Structures are given as C-alpha cells and as structure tokens.
N, C-alpha and C positions, 0 to 999 in steps of 0.2 A: 402480137402481145408483146414480145420482146424483141422486135425488131427495131433496127438503127432507123433513125429518121435520115432522110434524103436528104435534109437541108444541111449540107457540110460547110456552110457560108460562116458560120459564127467562129470566130477565134477562139480556141482552148486556152485558158490562162495555164502556164506552167507553173505547178505548185513546188515549192521548195521542201526538201524532207524536213519533218519536225524532229530535232534531236531529242532523245530521251531524256526525261527530267531524273537526275541523280544528284545526290548532294556533291558538293566539290571534292574532287579527288578519289571518290568511292565509286567501286564498280560492283556488279554482282558476285558473290563468292565463289571461288573454285570450289568443286564439290566431287571427294571421292567417295563414291556411294559403297553402299554395304557388301556387293559382289565384285569389289576391286581390290586386288593386292599390288602393292607398289614396293618393288625391290629398288632403292636408291633414296637419294635426297630430295626433299620438295622445297623450293627457295619460291617465295611469292613476296610482291611489294603491297599486295590487298590483304584480302580475307580468304580462309580456306575452312571449310567444313569438311571434317574427315568422318567417315561413318564406316569404312573398310579397315584395311590392314597396311600400315606402311613399316618397311624393314629399313630403316634409314633416318636421318636428322630431318626435322621440320622446321623452318623458319618462315615467320610470316608476321604482317601487322596486326591482325586479328584472327584469332584461331579458335573454332569451336569444335570440340572432340566428343562424339556420340556415343550413346550408351554400348553401342556393339562395336566401336573400334578399339583397334590394338596398334600401339605404335611402340617400336624397338627402336631408341636412339636417343639423341639429345633434341628437345623441343623448345625453341626460342620464339617469343611472341610478346609483344607490347600488352594486348589484351588477350586473355586465354581463359576458357570454359571447358573445364575437364568432367566429362559425364562417362568416359570409358577408361580403358587400360593403356598405361605408359609403364614402360621398362626403361628407364633411363633419365638423366637429370632434366631438370626444368629451369628456363630462366625467363622472367617476363616482369611487366612493371606491374599489372594487376591480374592476380591467378584466382581463379574461382574453383574449389573442388568442391563438386556437388555430390550429393548422397550416394551415387549409383557408381563412383569413380573406384579405380584400383591404380594407385600410383606407388611402383617401387623405384625409388631414386631419390636423390637431393633436389632440393628448390632453393632458387636465389630469386628472390622477389624485392619489389618495392612496397606492394599491398597484397596481402592473402588472406582471403575468406575460406573456411573450410566448414561445409554443412555437416549436420548430424549424420553419421553412418557412412561417411567418405573413409576410404581405406588408405592410408600413406604411410610407407615404411622407409624411411630415410631420415635425413637431416635437413632442417629449413634454416635459412639465414636471411635477413634484411640486407639490402644492399641500396644505394642512393641510385647506381647505374648499373642494373643487372643484365643489361642487353650491350655493354662493352665489350668489346673483342678481348678474349684473355680472361673475362671475367668467370671465375668457377667457384661453385661451393668450397667454402673453407673448410678443409678438414680439422678438427680441434685437435689442439696441440696435445701431446702426452707429455705427462710431468717427466722432468728431467731425472733420469734414474741412471746412478754411477754403474759404471761396468762392473760385473762380478770379478772380484780378484782373482787372478790367474795363478794358478800353483808355481811356485818357483822351482826352476830346475835343480836338482841335487849337485852341489859342486862336487868337484872331483877333488875332495880335500884328503889329509891322510887320516884316516881311521884311527881313533883311539880306543883300546879295550874300556870297557864299563865294569868297575869291578863289581863282582857280585857275592852274595853273603855265602854261597858253597863254594868251595875249591873246586877249581876247575880240574878233570883229569886229563891227562896228558894227551889221551887218544879223542877227547870230546871237543866239537869244534867251537870256536869261540864266538859270541855274539857282540856285534860292534854297532853302536848307533852312528849312523852319519847323516845330519840334517834329518832327523825324524825317520829315517828308514832303517829298518833293522836288516843288518845285511850277517849271513852265517858264513864264516870261513873255516876250511879245515883247520885243524891246529897244525902248529909247524912241527914237523919231526925232526 
C-alpha cells in the first residue's frame, strides 16, 4: 500500500524553494515572552513585541508593549502601542497609550493618542523629529529668580557711641551700634 514503485525511470523535477510572502522590508516581530526577563538594551531594525520584563533601553521601528510587560529604561520607536508599564522616557513618531498602560516618564512625540483610563505621569511635548539623536524631552524653563541678597559683612569701622537718654554710669558697659550690630564694650576705666 505505501510501497515505492519499482519504476525509477521517470526523472524527478527539482523544485525551487518557494520564498515566504512578506511585505517589502517586513519580517515577523521579535517576541519577548511573558516569562522572559532581559537585562540590557534591545535594538532592532524591525518589529518587537514585549510581553515580559526589560531592564534597559529599547529601540525599534515598531513596538508593541503587552499588558503584562514592564520596561525600565528609555523606549524609542517610530510606531508604538503601549498596553503595559514603562518607567522611563519615550520617544516616537506615533505613540498610542492604551487604557491598560502605566507610564511614568516624559514623552517626546510627533503624534500621541491616549485612551480613557491610561495612566501617564510626566511631561509630553510635540517634536517634528523625536527620533533624532540628542532629542530629549525639554524641561520647562523656570522663571528667572533674582538671587537672594547676601548679608553684607560688618566693616571694621571705628565705632562711635550712640547718645542715650539716661546718663551712663562710669562702671556700666557702653552700647555702640556698628553697621546694625549692637556691640557691648566694657567702660573705660
């Protein structure tokens, strides 16, 4: 029933491998599964889906952060969907904060969408090129405050007695004001 035919005289045509059909320049995403902890930076020229924990910076073209994912570090991607936790700054062209996300850090973006229920603590700022090296979220400038006046040192000037209404006794100390400071000296004998 499953035996080979005894006639091997027919030539077998060699078939060329069929290439996988993918869109131009796109490959399957790299996946960091929920049970994986990465200590270090992730850099990809394609797509990344993170469902686990990353303790380091992440840089990618397209990034999806799952609901159970946690990232501690800077996250940079052209397209980003955030459903999990990020503790660090985010830079991206198109960023979507979903209702399940928890973001603590600054966001530099070209387009930002925030769903109802998303948690975001930090500053966000629009930029025409948020992916440029050296692009960082700008800290708002503080209003210029003049420095507090410093107390002037007491000059070593000749002290002159201040006349008082009551006559001074010969054995009482003399009070002298010297630049706002009261100095008591023993009376001359």
